[in-house]
N, C-alpha and C positions, 0 to 999 in steps of 0.2 A: 732300469729305477729299482727293482726287486733285487738284480744283479753287487750290484751295487750297495745296499741295505746286507745282505745277504753276508761279503768282503766283510763290507764292516764289523758287523757282531758275530762273520765266523774269524776274526783277528781279533779281536775283545775275549771271546771266550778261549781262544788256545793262548793268548797275554796272561789268561787267571790259572787257568789250567800251567805254566811254566810259571809262573811266580807259589802256588803251592806247589810243584812236583819239585824246584829248586832252576831250572836247566833254562834260567831269563837270558842269564848271561851269553849261551852257547846258542842261542835262537837270533833270528834274528822276524822283519817282520811278516817276512813272506812264510815263515817259515810258523811262526803266528797261526795265520789267515793260514793255510795245507792245515796245523794243529786240530785249529777248529773247525774248521770241514770235515777233517776225515771222523775229529771223534767227534761231534754230530749227529756223522751216519753211523758209526757203534753205537751210541747214545739212544741213538731212535731205536736201533736192532735193540740195545739190549734191554737199556734203561723203562725206553717209554715204555713197552707193551704194562710192564710192574707198575708204572706209574700214570698213565692214563694219559700219558704228557706227548703231543710229538717236538719236535728236537728242533731246529734253527733250517732244515734245509725241506720238513716241510712247507715252509713258507710263511707256517704265523711265529712273529717275530713275542711270542708272549713274556711272563717271570716264568713261566715253568719248561720250557724251552729251550731255555735259557742254562735252565739246571740244570736239566738231562740232555743238551748238549755239554755243559763245562765236565761234569761227569763222565761221559764218554773220554772228552778229548787227557780231560784226567787218569781214564784204565789207560788210552792209546804211549802218552808217553809215560804210564808202569813198565809196559809189555815194553818199550822202548827200552826206555832204565834196568831193563831186567835183560835183554840182548847186549846190550852193549857195555855193560859193568857186573853183569852176573847178579845183580841187588836189587832190590828196588829202594828207595829211599824213602 
């Protein structure tokens, strides 16, 4: 049951990040889930210690863990856009 919730929340976080970065038309559901989960990992490493909050990968689904994961997913999409287009939107 934990994996299903993890995939759903990861998909929502990836979708929200793609809306913020305006890459939603280029991504499908699977890529949104991947961006959400990898972004949660990045957010857990970079942003989590600064805010004192875990990411969704730690198993705790709270408002702060979703925010940390969302920030990590936005950072991931910014890095991808930087390499793909040579600029960040």
